[in-house]
C-alpha positions as CSV (number, residue, x, y, z in Angstrom):
1,M,7.8,-12.5,34.4
2,S,9.5,-11.5,31.2
3,A,10.0,-8.0,30.1
4,A,7.6,-6.6,27.6
5,R,8.8,-6.6,24.0
6,P,9.9,-3.0,23.1
7,A,8.0,-1.3,20.3
8,R,9.6,-2.0,17.0
9,F,9.3,1.6,15.6
10,E,9.5,3.7,18.8
11,G,10.0,7.3,17.9
12,R,10.6,6.6,14.1
13,V,8.8,8.8,11.6
14,A,6.5,7.0,9.2
15,A,4.4,8.3,6.3
16,V,1.4,6.4,4.9
17,T,-0.5,7.3,1.8
18,G,-4.0,5.9,1.1
19,A,-4.5,6.1,4.9
20,A,-8.2,6.2,4.6
21,G,-8.4,2.9,2.9
22,A,-8.7,-0.4,4.6
23,L,-5.1,-1.4,4.0
24,G,-3.6,1.9,4.6
25,R,-5.5,2.4,7.8
26,A,-4.5,-1.1,9.0
27,S,-0.9,-0.3,8.3
28,A,-1.2,3.1,10.0
29,V,-2.8,1.6,13.1
30,A,-0.2,-1.2,13.4
31,L,2.7,1.4,13.1
32,A,1.1,3.5,15.7
33,R,0.9,0.6,18.0
34,E,4.5,-0.1,17.5
35,G,5.5,3.5,18.5
36,A,5.9,5.3,15.1
37,R,5.3,9.0,14.8
38,L,2.8,9.1,11.8
39,A,1.8,11.4,8.9
40,L,-1.1,10.3,7.0
41,F,-2.4,11.2,3.5
42,D,-5.5,10.5,1.6
43,R,-8.0,12.5,-0.6
44,D,-10.8,11.5,1.6
45,P,-10.9,13.9,4.5
46,T,-13.5,12.0,6.5
47,G,-11.9,8.7,6.2
48,L,-8.4,10.3,6.9
49,A,-9.8,11.8,10.2
50,E,-11.1,8.5,11.2
51,T,-7.7,6.8,10.7
52,A,-6.0,9.7,12.6
53,A,-8.4,9.2,15.5
54,L,-7.0,5.7,15.8
55,C,-3.4,7.0,15.7
56,P,-2.7,9.4,18.5
57,G,-0.6,12.3,17.6
58,A,-0.7,11.7,13.8
59,A,-0.5,14.6,11.3
60,T,-2.8,14.5,8.3
61,V,-2.7,16.0,4.8
62,T,-5.6,15.7,2.4
63,G,-4.5,15.5,-1.2
64,D,-4.5,13.5,-4.4
65,A,-1.7,10.8,-4.9
66,R,-1.6,11.7,-8.6
67,S,-0.6,15.3,-7.8
68,A,3.2,16.0,-7.6
69,A,2.4,19.2,-5.7
70,D,0.1,17.4,-3.2
71,M,2.6,14.6,-2.5
72,Q,5.4,17.1,-2.0
73,R,3.2,19.1,0.3
74,F,2.6,16.0,2.3
75,A,6.3,15.2,2.4
76,D,7.1,18.7,3.5
77,T,4.4,18.7,6.2
78,A,5.6,15.3,7.6
79,K,9.2,16.6,7.8
80,G,8.2,19.9,9.3
81,T,6.1,18.2,11.9
82,F,8.3,15.3,12.9
83,G,11.6,15.5,11.1
84,P,12.8,13.4,8.2
85,V,10.7,10.4,7.3
86,E,12.4,7.1,7.6
87,L,9.4,4.6,6.7
88,L,7.1,5.0,3.9
89,V,3.9,3.0,3.1
90,A,2.5,3.9,-0.2
91,A,-1.1,2.2,0.0
92,A,-3.1,4.6,-2.2
93,G,-4.8,2.6,-5.0
94,I,-8.0,1.7,-6.8
95,I,-9.1,-1.5,-8.4
96,G,-10.7,0.0,-11.5
97,P,-13.1,-1.6,-14.0
98,S,-13.9,-5.3,-14.3
99,K,-13.4,-5.5,-18.0
100,M,-11.2,-7.1,-20.6
101,A,-8.3,-4.8,-21.5
102,V,-9.6,-3.9,-24.9
103,D,-12.9,-2.9,-23.5
104,V,-11.4,-0.4,-20.8
105,T,-11.8,3.2,-21.9
106,E,-8.8,5.6,-22.2
107,D,-10.1,7.6,-19.3
108,E,-10.4,4.4,-17.1
109,F,-7.0,3.2,-18.1
110,D,-5.3,6.5,-17.3
111,L,-7.1,6.8,-14.0
112,V,-5.9,3.4,-12.7
113,F,-2.4,3.9,-13.8
114,A,-2.3,7.4,-12.4
115,I,-3.3,6.5,-9.0
116,N,-1.7,3.0,-8.7
117,V,1.7,3.6,-10.5
118,K,2.3,7.4,-10.7
119,G,1.1,7.7,-7.1
120,S,3.5,5.1,-5.9
121,W,6.3,6.7,-7.9
122,L,5.5,10.1,-6.6
123,A,5.5,8.9,-2.9
124,A,9.0,7.4,-3.5
125,K,10.2,10.4,-5.3
126,C,9.2,12.8,-2.6
127,F,10.2,10.8,0.5
128,I,13.4,9.1,-0.4
129,P,15.4,12.3,-0.5
130,Q,14.4,12.7,3.1
131,M,15.7,9.1,3.8
132,R,19.0,10.0,2.1
133,T,19.6,12.8,4.7
134,L,19.2,10.0,7.5
135,G,21.5,7.5,5.7
136,R,18.6,4.8,6.0
137,G,15.1,4.2,5.1
138,S,12.4,1.6,4.2
139,V,9.8,1.9,1.6
140,V,6.9,-0.5,1.1
141,L,4.8,-0.1,-2.1
142,F,1.4,-2.0,-2.6
143,S,1.3,-4.4,-5.5
144,S,-1.0,-7.4,-5.5
145,T,-1.1,-11.0,-6.4
146,A,-2.6,-9.6,-9.7
147,G,0.8,-7.8,-10.1
148,L,2.5,-11.2,-10.2
149,Q,0.2,-12.9,-12.7
150,G,-2.4,-11.8,-15.2
151,S,-6.0,-11.3,-14.4
152,P,-8.9,-12.0,-16.8
153,V,-11.3,-9.9,-14.7
154,Y,-9.3,-6.8,-13.6
155,S,-7.0,-6.6,-16.6
156,V,-5.8,-2.9,-16.2
157,Y,-5.6,-3.3,-12.5
158,S,-3.3,-6.3,-13.0
159,A,-1.1,-4.4,-15.5
160,S,-0.9,-1.4,-13.1
161,K,0.2,-3.7,-10.2
162,G,2.7,-5.4,-12.3
163,A,4.2,-2.0,-13.0
164,V,4.4,-1.4,-9.3
165,T,6.2,-4.7,-8.7
166,L,8.9,-3.6,-11.2
167,L,9.0,-0.2,-9.9
168,T,9.7,-1.6,-6.6
169,K,12.6,-3.8,-7.9
170,S,14.0,-0.8,-9.9
171,L,13.9,1.4,-6.8
172,A,15.5,-1.2,-4.7
173,L,18.4,-1.5,-7.1
174,N,18.7,2.4,-7.3
175,H,19.0,2.8,-3.6
176,A,20.6,-0.4,-2.2
177,T,23.9,1.2,-1.6
178,E,22.2,4.0,0.3
179,N,20.9,1.8,3.0
180,I,17.4,2.4,1.7
181,R,15.3,-0.7,1.3
182,V,12.3,-0.9,-1.2
183,N,9.8,-3.8,-1.1
184,C,6.2,-4.3,-1.9
185,V,3.4,-6.3,-0.5
186,C,1.2,-8.3,-2.7
187,P,-2.2,-9.0,-1.1
188,G,-4.6,-11.7,-2.4
189,T,-8.3,-11.0,-2.2
190,I,-8.8,-9.0,1.0
191,D,-12.2,-8.5,2.7
192,S,-12.3,-4.7,2.3
193,P,-14.4,-1.9,0.9
194,M,-12.4,-2.0,-2.3
195,H,-13.1,-5.6,-2.9
196,R,-16.8,-5.1,-2.1
197,Q,-17.0,-2.2,-4.4
198,G,-15.4,-4.3,-7.2
199,M,-17.9,-7.0,-6.6
200,A,-20.8,-4.5,-6.6
201,A,-19.7,-3.3,-10.0
202,I,-20.8,-6.6,-11.4
203,A,-24.4,-5.8,-12.4
204,D,-25.7,-9.4,-12.7
205,P,-26.2,-10.8,-9.1
206,V,-25.9,-14.5,-10.3
207,L,-22.6,-13.6,-12.0
208,R,-21.5,-11.7,-8.9
209,A,-22.2,-14.4,-6.6
210,E,-20.4,-16.9,-8.9
211,R,-17.4,-14.6,-9.0
212,E,-17.2,-14.3,-5.3
213,A,-17.4,-18.1,-4.9
214,F,-14.8,-18.6,-7.5
215,Q,-12.4,-16.2,-5.9
216,K,-12.6,-18.0,-2.6
217,T,-11.7,-21.2,-4.4
218,K,-8.4,-19.6,-5.7
219,H,-7.2,-19.2,-2.1
220,P,-6.3,-22.6,-0.6
221,M,-7.1,-21.3,2.9
222,N,-10.6,-21.0,1.6
223,R,-11.2,-17.5,2.8
224,F,-10.4,-13.9,2.1
225,G,-7.6,-12.1,4.0
226,Q,-8.1,-9.4,6.7
227,P,-6.5,-5.9,6.4
228,E,-4.5,-6.6,9.6
229,E,-2.9,-9.6,8.0
230,V,-1.6,-7.5,5.3
231,A,-0.4,-4.9,7.6
232,A,1.6,-7.6,9.5
233,G,3.5,-8.2,6.2
234,V,4.0,-4.4,5.8
235,L,5.5,-4.0,9.2
236,Y,7.9,-7.0,8.7
237,L,9.2,-5.4,5.4
238,L,9.6,-2.0,7.2
239,S,11.3,-3.4,10.2
240,D,14.9,-4.2,11.1
241,E,14.1,-7.8,11.0
242,A,14.0,-7.4,7.2
243,S,17.3,-5.6,7.1
244,Y,18.6,-7.8,4.3
245,T,15.5,-7.8,2.3
246,T,15.1,-5.4,-0.6
247,G,13.4,-5.7,-4.1
248,H,11.2,-8.4,-2.7
249,A,7.5,-8.8,-3.7
250,L,5.8,-10.5,-0.7
251,P,2.5,-12.3,-1.3
252,V,0.0,-12.2,1.6
253,D,-2.5,-14.3,-0.2
254,G,-3.6,-17.4,1.7
255,G,-1.5,-19.6,-0.5
256,R,-3.1,-18.4,-3.8
257,L,0.2,-18.2,-5.7
258,A,1.6,-21.4,-4.2
């Protein structure tokens, strides 16, 4: 009988933002199963507690990804509980309105960019200094296939995720010589509450059904992805198997961008 495969992240400290969401939760649970010690962050205390219940021993901090003070409090709590964080997953995000760019309000625009872009930047800003003290680290930000091509439906979301993609590449260049890798995962359409909320925002039920069917046709595998499939990509990018991979935007999209 062959020996069991050792856990990839045994004893290593990981932080996950957006941990109450489907993709953040799937990433956190996958990390826990691979032996990581976890610190979890979200603005939804109920959802955060539900994720923590799936990750034994996890520390939790409730806060707003847009807030520098909240993100620094999270970083300090993680370090105070477990020691310096080596692995970061910045999964906090929103999809925003289904509108053409010129029809989006200023408040809607600011909210999407504040959570998706500023939240990702703050996570990196607060945790990379801890990685520097270790002399190593791995960061995964959440972009999207919509961050690799334009979207006529979620225009501002697409713009924000494009910014995350290039933030990833800039951070990768900033920290390559410090043994800190920075990559992003780019999901296609994922069967998640965020996707369902986006569909529900389309008031016309006929248009909603047409949009859902059209989105499936954009994925050659003819289905939407599952959160656990995205988490598998996240774990690869975090892991030592990706030791020579930095600045990469990894599509997990059922062939959508092929």
